[in-house]
N, C-alpha and C positions, 0 to 999 in steps of 0.2 A: 845231260844237263838237267838240273831240277826245274820244277815248275816255278813260274814267277810267283813272288810273294802274294800278289793280289789274287791269285787263283787257288791258293791253298785251301781256303775255306769253302770255296765252291766245290773243290774236289772232295772235301770232307763230307759234304752233303750228298755225296754218292749219286750224282746225276739228277738230284731232285731240286737243285737250285733254280732250274728254269721255271718252277711253279711260282717263285716269289714275285717276280716283276709283274706278271699279269694279275696276280692276286692283290698286290698293293694298289694297282690302278683301279681294279673293280671295287675293292673295299673303300677306297678314297671317294669314288663317285657315289657310292651308297651312303656313306657317312654325310657327305655334303647334301645329298637329296633329303635325307631324314631331318636335317637341320632347317630346311625351308619351311615357311609357314603353310604352304599348300603342298606338303610333302606327299599326300595321298595321290593328288593329280599327277605330280611329277613322277612318282614311282609307277603309277598305272601305265605311263608311257615308257617305262623302263623295264617292262616285264622280261624282255630277252636278257637283260643284264642280271636280273634276279635268278633266272634259270641257269645262266652261265655260272654264277657263283655257286648255286646249289649243285650243279653237275660236277664241279671240281672240289667241292668242300671235303668230301671223304678222303681223297688223296692228299689234300693239303693238311688236314688234321693229322693224318697218319705221319706226315713228315714234320709238322711244325713243333709239336710238343717235345719229341725227342731231341730235335735240333736245338731248341731253346735250352733244354736242360744241359746239353753238351756245351753249348756256347757259354752258359753261365758257369758251369763247373770248370771249364778250361780257360775262362776269362778271354774269350775271343775279343779282339779290339774292334770297337764300334766305328773306328775310322775306316775300316775296310768296307768297301761298297756292298759286298755280299752280306757281311754281318749286319751292317746298318739296315739293309733291306729286310733282313730276317727280323730284326727288332721292330722295324716299322710295321711290317705285316702283322706281327704278333700284337702290337699296340692297337692297330686299326681293327684287328679282329675282336679284341676285347671291347673296344669302344662300340663297335657295331653290335655286338651281342648285348651290351647294356642298353643302347638306344632302342634296339628292336624289342627287348624285353619290356622296356618302359612304355613304348608305343602300344604293344599288344597286351600289356597287363600280365606278363608271364615272367618266369624266372630266368635271370641271366646265366644260370648254371645249366640250362638246357643246351643240348648240342646245337651249334649254330645252324646246321642243316635243317633241324626241326623248326627253328625259329624262322628260317628263310621260307620253308614250305608253308608255315602258318601265315607269314606275311603275304605271300602270293595268294593264298586262299582268301585271306581277308580283303585284299585289294580287288581281286576279280569279282568278288561277291558284293562289293559296295553298291547300294541302290543308286541308280543314275538314269538319266534320259538317254536312251539308245536310239540314235538316228537310223533311218532305214538303211543307209549305206553301210552301217556297221552291224546289222543284224546277224549276218552270216558269221563274221569273224568273232563277234561276241558269243554267239552260241557255240562255236568251236572251242573258244577259250574256256567257257563255263562247263563244257561237257567233254573233257578228255576221256579217252578210252580207259584210263586207269581209275576213273571215278567208281568207287565200289557200288553205289546205288545204281549207276548206269549199267554196270556189268550185270547186276542182278536183274534189272529191268529188261536188258537185251536178251538174257537167257530165258526169261519168262516169255518174251515175245516170240523167240524161236520155237519154244515149246508149244505155244498156242497155235502158231502157224502150221506146225506139223500135225497138231491135233485136228485142225479144221481143214486139212488137205483133202478130206473125203466129204461128200455131200452129207448133210445132217437132216434126215427126214423128221418131220414133226410126229408122224405116226410110227408105230413100232417101238421096239426097245431103243433106249438111248445108245447110240452106236459107238460106245467106248469099251475097250477091254478093261478088265479089272485093274491092271497096272496103270492104264491111262486115267481111270477114275481116281485111283489113289494118288497118282502124281498131281492131278489137277487140284485135288483137295489140299494137298500139302503145299503146292507151289503158289496157289492163289493169294493167300494173305501176304506172303513175302513179296511176290511180284507186284501186287497192288500197292503195298507200302513203298516199294522201291520207285515205282512210277510216280507216286505222289511226291516223294522226296525230290526227284529230278525236276518235276514241274515246279515245285516250291522253290527250288534253287534258282530257276529262271525267273520266276515271278518276283522273287525278292530283289533281283537286280533291275528288272524292267519296270520302272515306276509308272510309265505311261501304259504299259500292258500291250502295246502294239506288236512288239516282237513275238510275245507269247501267243497273242491272238492269231498271228500269221502262221506260227508253227502248229497250233491246234487245227487251223484250217487245212494245212497240208496233211495233217495226220488223219483226216477223213478220207483221203484218197489212197487206194491200194498201192503199195510200193511197186515200182517197175523194175527194180534190180535189188540185189542184196545190199544191205547198208554198208557204207564204206568209212563212216566217221561217227563221232558221238551224236550229233543232232539227227543223223539218219537212223541211228540205232534207236533213238527215242521215238522217232516218228513210226518206225517199223513196229516197235513194241506197243505203242499207243493204238495204232490201227488194229492190230490183232487183239488187243485187250478189248477195245470197243466192239469189234466184230464178234468176239466170243461172248461178251456181255449181252449183246443183242440176241444172239442165238439161244443163250441160256434163258433169257426172259421169255422168248417165244416158246421154248420147250416147256417151261413151267406154266406159262399162261395157258397153253394148249391143254395140258393135263389137268388143270384145275378149273377150267371154264365151266360155268359162268362166274365162279368165284374170282374176285380180282385181288391178287396178292399185293401187299404193301411192299415198297421198295426194299425194306430191310429183311423181308421174308424170302426173297428169291434164293439167296445162297443156302440158308439152312434147309429150305425145301429141296433144292437141287442135291445137296449132300444126302438128304434122306431118300430121295428118289433113286440115287445110285444104288442104294441097298434095297429099297422097297420093291423095285422092279424085278428083283431076283429072289427076295425073301419076303413074302407077303405079310408075315407077322411082325416085321420091324415097325416100330412106332416112331412117329415124329415127336421128339422130346420137347417139353416146354423149357423155356429159358426166361431170362430177365426181359427180353424183348418179344417173347412169344408166349402168350397165356395158354394154359392147358386146354381151355375150351376152344380157343382159336385153332390150336394144333389139331384137335379132334375134328373141327369143321373142315380144315384143309384135308385131313385124311379121308373124310367122307366125300369131298369133291373129287379127289383122285380115284377113290374106289368106284364111284359111280361112272366116271369117265372110263376107267379100266374095264369095267364090265361091258361097256358098249363100244369099245374100240373095234374097228372093222377087221383087224387082222387076227382075231382069235375065233375058234369054232363056237357055234351057238351052244354046244353042250357044255362049254367051259365058262359061260357068262355068269350064270346065277347058281353056282354051287353052294351047298350048305355052309361051307367055310366062309364064303364071301358074305353071306347074310349074317353069320355070327360076328364077323368083323364089323360090318355096317352097324349092327345094333350096338355093339360095344363102343364104336366111334360116336354114334348118335347120343348115347348117354354122356359121353365125355364132352360133346359139343353143345349140350343143351344151354349152357351159359352164354353161348355166342349166337343163339338162334334169333335174337331180336334185331340185329343189324341188317344192313343191305345184303351182305354176303350170306347171312342166315336165310334171308328170304329167297335168294337165288338158289341155294341148295334145296330148300323146300320146294321150289318150283320144279326142279329136276325130278324130285320124287313124285310130285303131283302129276307130271306128264307121264311118268311110268305107270302110275295108278290108272290114269285115264286110258292109256293105250291097252293095258291088260285087263281093265275092269269092265270092258264092254261085254254085255251079255252075262255078267256074273252078278251075284248077290253081294255087291260091295257095300260096306257100311255107309250109312248116310251121314252127311255133315263133315266128312273128312276134309273137304276143301277149306274149312275154317280152322283146322287143327294147326296149332303153332308148334306142337311137340314133334321134334325130329324123330324121336323113338317111336311114337305112334304111327307116323308116316312110314317109317321103315317096316314096321310090323304089318301094316296094311298092304304095302307093296309086296312083301314076302308072301303074304297069304294069297296074292293074286298071280304071282309069277312062279310058274312051275318049271 
């Protein structure tokens, strides 16, 4: 016996007719919500519905367009419930696409799945007051594991955590392998940018700033377990970023003391130190934010520290090559000798002259010299 007439069109949809009824209900609810005056608030409470539509959209689009072409070509009767549902779903889908495109300022020709994703992103990032009892759920909502910036930040945090798994001594060589040094230099700008982007995403939503303040407070504490969700990945990455930044500053400060680096100088100096500690002739290059004279002064500060570090033999402290570098650096740094850091570097040279000038025929009046070059030359004449 043949199938009942009312089932023929369901059979012609080859098992995909079951997608129509749920789709019609979901589309209808969204179209009604978008028509309300406070549609943003309404849809913010309907995020599960948006995600349900998005989850089924690809399968529905695969079925809907061919089914509509066949129905129109074969003149399927709209009095049939299956055919009527097919046309209603198609009509609601078109209206939903138009409404979404208008609300979002985008093209109605975009795939509906893309419009739905854009709508969800727009809704969850709306600035709003987030009450304390919603802090956790809001952070989870804003930081899904699929968020590209979060993925980049999390990978950066994992790398930093592995990098700092061993103690980092202030004296001695910087304890990174060549591969680690290169990786850190390459990963740092991307990781830092990703972290800033994730925090900016949270800050843009949290108009009172209390949720973000609480998360930043939590990020100061060492993680007790591996991260299990988006907010925990952010806290893990931020903790290790701050921990690495603090250790980097200590490493640089220790090697340049008593010169005091500016905040923007730490990273360029660190990248230079990665090379300088193994290749003494590598120079710290000037840039838009680092004047040539300032770079020379920083080189002098490091050279003077390096010569007096406790972990090298006395015979290697004041070799002719070091004096040649110091004099070259002093000529370069003369333009920066007048500031506080210039005075600090001069003070280091003056102490050396005092220590090694006892009982010698040192030139008179050298205490008043401002010239870094003359002080280097005086120290060189005394230290053998």
